[in-house]
C-alpha positions as CSV (number, residue, x, y, z in Angstrom):
1,M,5.4,-53.5,16.7
2,I,4.6,-56.8,18.7
3,L,7.1,-59.1,20.2
4,N,6.1,-63.2,19.8
5,I,7.1,-64.4,23.1
6,A,7.7,-68.2,24.3
7,E,7.8,-68.0,27.1
8,I,8.7,-65.5,30.2
9,C,10.8,-65.6,33.5
10,P,10.1,-62.4,36.0
11,A,13.1,-63.1,38.6
12,T,16.0,-65.7,37.9
13,H,19.7,-65.5,38.9
14,T,21.3,-68.7,36.3
15,L,21.3,-66.2,32.8
16,G,23.7,-63.8,33.8
17,P,24.6,-61.4,36.9
18,G,22.1,-60.3,39.8
19,Q,18.0,-61.3,39.2
20,R,17.5,-60.7,35.8
21,F,14.0,-61.0,34.0
22,V,14.0,-63.5,31.1
23,I,12.4,-63.6,27.5
24,W,12.0,-66.2,25.5
25,V,10.7,-65.3,21.9
26,Q,9.2,-68.0,19.4
27,G,10.8,-68.9,16.0
28,C,14.2,-69.8,14.8
29,C,15.9,-69.9,11.8
30,F,18.3,-72.9,13.0
31,N,17.3,-76.3,14.3
32,C,20.3,-76.6,16.0
33,P,20.8,-80.7,17.3
34,G,20.6,-81.2,21.0
35,C,18.3,-77.8,21.1
36,I,17.2,-77.7,25.0
37,S,14.3,-75.7,23.8
38,P,13.3,-77.9,20.5
39,N,9.4,-76.1,21.3
40,W,10.1,-72.9,20.7
41,I,12.1,-73.3,17.0
42,P,8.8,-73.2,14.9
43,Q,8.0,-70.0,13.5
44,K,4.4,-69.7,14.9
45,Q,2.6,-67.4,16.8
46,A,2.7,-67.9,20.6
47,T,2.0,-65.1,22.7
48,L,1.7,-61.2,21.1
49,V,2.9,-58.8,23.2
50,D,3.2,-55.0,23.0
51,P,7.0,-54.3,23.8
52,L,6.3,-51.4,25.5
53,K,3.4,-52.9,28.1
54,L,6.5,-55.6,28.5
55,A,8.8,-52.9,29.5
56,N,6.7,-51.4,32.1
57,Y,5.7,-55.1,33.9
58,I,9.9,-55.6,33.4
59,L,10.0,-52.4,35.2
60,S,7.6,-53.2,37.5
61,I,9.6,-56.4,39.0
62,P,11.0,-55.1,42.4
63,G,14.7,-56.3,42.6
64,T,15.4,-56.5,38.7
65,E,19.4,-56.0,37.9
66,G,18.9,-56.7,34.1
67,L,17.2,-58.2,31.2
68,T,18.2,-61.5,29.5
69,V,16.6,-62.6,26.2
70,S,16.9,-66.0,24.6
71,G,15.0,-67.9,22.4
72,G,14.2,-69.0,19.6
73,E,16.0,-66.4,17.7
74,P,15.4,-63.2,18.9
75,M,17.1,-61.4,15.8
76,L,14.5,-62.6,14.3
77,Q,12.2,-59.9,15.8
78,A,14.7,-57.1,15.8
79,P,12.3,-53.9,15.4
80,A,10.3,-55.2,17.9
81,L,13.4,-55.4,20.6
82,N,14.4,-52.3,19.9
83,Q,11.6,-50.6,20.9
84,L,12.0,-52.3,24.5
85,F,15.4,-51.9,24.6
86,T,15.2,-48.2,23.8
87,Y,12.0,-47.8,26.3
88,L,14.1,-49.2,28.9
89,R,17.6,-48.0,28.2
90,Q,15.1,-44.5,29.3
91,R,13.8,-45.2,32.2
92,S,16.1,-47.4,34.0
93,N,20.5,-48.9,34.4
94,F,19.8,-52.4,33.4
95,S,21.8,-54.3,31.7
96,I,21.0,-56.3,28.5
97,I,22.3,-59.8,27.7
98,C,20.8,-61.6,24.3
99,F,21.7,-64.9,22.9
100,S,21.8,-65.3,18.9
101,G,22.7,-68.2,16.8
102,F,24.0,-65.3,13.9
103,T,27.5,-64.7,15.3
104,L,28.4,-61.0,15.1
105,E,29.9,-61.3,11.9
106,Q,26.7,-62.3,10.6
107,L,24.6,-59.7,12.1
108,H,26.9,-56.7,11.2
109,A,27.3,-58.2,7.2
110,K,23.3,-58.1,7.4
111,C,23.5,-54.0,7.5
112,D,19.9,-53.9,8.9
113,P,19.1,-51.0,10.6
114,A,17.1,-52.2,13.6
115,I,19.7,-55.0,13.9
116,N,22.3,-52.4,14.1
117,Q,20.3,-50.8,16.6
118,V,20.0,-53.7,18.8
119,L,23.4,-54.2,19.1
120,S,24.1,-50.5,20.2
121,L,21.8,-51.0,22.8
122,I,23.2,-54.6,24.2
123,D,25.8,-55.2,26.6
124,V,26.6,-58.8,26.2
125,L,26.1,-61.0,22.8
126,I,26.5,-64.6,22.9
127,D,26.7,-65.7,19.6
128,G,26.9,-68.8,17.0
129,Q,24.9,-71.5,16.9
130,Y,24.9,-74.3,19.7
131,M,27.3,-77.4,18.6
132,S,26.5,-80.5,21.0
133,E,29.4,-82.0,20.8
134,L,31.3,-78.7,21.7
135,N,29.4,-78.4,25.3
136,D,31.9,-78.5,27.5
137,N,29.5,-78.0,30.9
138,K,30.9,-74.1,31.6
139,G,29.6,-71.1,32.0
140,T,26.4,-69.4,30.5
141,R,26.7,-70.1,26.7
142,G,25.9,-73.6,25.5
143,S,28.9,-74.6,23.2
144,S,32.6,-73.4,22.9
145,N,32.3,-72.2,20.1
146,Q,29.7,-70.0,21.2
147,I,31.4,-66.3,21.8
148,V,30.5,-63.7,24.6
149,H,30.7,-60.4,23.1
150,F,31.0,-57.5,26.0
151,L,29.7,-55.1,23.3
152,S,29.4,-52.4,26.0
153,G,32.3,-53.5,28.7
154,R,29.9,-53.6,31.2
155,H,30.4,-56.7,32.2
156,A,33.9,-57.2,30.8
157,S,35.0,-58.3,34.9
158,E,32.4,-61.1,35.0
159,A,33.8,-62.5,31.8
160,N,34.2,-66.3,34.0
161,L,30.6,-66.1,35.1
162,F,29.9,-66.3,31.2
163,T,32.3,-69.1,30.4
164,E,34.2,-70.8,33.2
165,R,31.4,-71.3,36.0
166,K,29.7,-74.1,37.1
167,R,26.3,-74.3,35.6
168,D,23.1,-74.2,37.4
169,V,19.2,-74.1,36.6
170,E,16.0,-73.1,38.5
171,I,13.0,-75.2,38.2
172,H,10.0,-73.0,38.0
173,M,6.8,-74.8,39.2
174,R,3.3,-73.5,37.5
175,D,0.1,-75.1,37.8
176,D,0.3,-77.5,35.5
177,S,3.9,-77.3,34.7
178,A,7.4,-76.4,35.3
179,L,9.8,-74.1,33.7
180,M,14.0,-74.6,33.7
181,V,15.5,-71.6,33.5
182,G,19.4,-71.7,32.4
183,V,22.0,-73.3,30.9
184,P,21.8,-77.0,32.0
185,P,24.6,-79.0,32.8
186,I,25.3,-82.0,31.1
187,N,23.1,-85.4,31.9
188,F,21.1,-82.7,33.8
189,P,17.7,-84.5,33.2
190,E,19.1,-88.0,34.4
191,H,20.6,-86.0,37.3
192,F,17.2,-84.1,38.1
193,K,14.9,-87.3,37.8
194,K,17.3,-89.1,40.9
195,A,16.9,-85.9,43.0
196,V,13.2,-86.1,42.8
197,N,13.3,-89.7,43.6
198,F,15.5,-89.0,46.3
199,T,13.5,-86.3,48.1
200,T,10.1,-87.2,47.0
201,P,8.5,-88.5,50.5
202,K,7.0,-92.0,50.5
203,V,3.4,-91.3,51.5
204,S,1.5,-94.6,53.1
205,S,-1.9,-94.7,54.2
206,T,-3.8,-97.1,56.7
207,N,-7.3,-98.2,57.2
């Protein structure tokens, strides 16, 4: 049982309550116009990870309060996610948030035991395909057609975080790249470029 991972972020505060470990899976069966992660749509091999080894790594990160899974389309890898979630549930009280382009009704209609088991382990499911014309610039879901399902009731009192809160993102610098974590506000690329240009110090040299 192997997970095909596009990217991870060991610690963030932008994709759910508290400090969260985030996994983005590789491969999606949808092609939503305006997708913020087009490189993670192709159903190809990226980084293959043993779910139990990944679970132990997640458990080793100090301060972790929850796991968020996005993509790509997580439900295409339900068997491996089931193994990951089950292992974590046996060893922690983490909350689990998952995004899916499938609606909850569509997932139930599949009658897939692995998907049903994954749903039983998720606290919050954010479902539905992203629709750019319905992007209302609010909360953790990308567009207003997407429904936030509090499957366990664990985060029901924090509903505004998912549907109304002002959006923010984190930029995690790597050696030769940067990873944007979070659901970006509308016009984020333009605003980010202006902010970088404004804060970048001018360097001059004299001979």
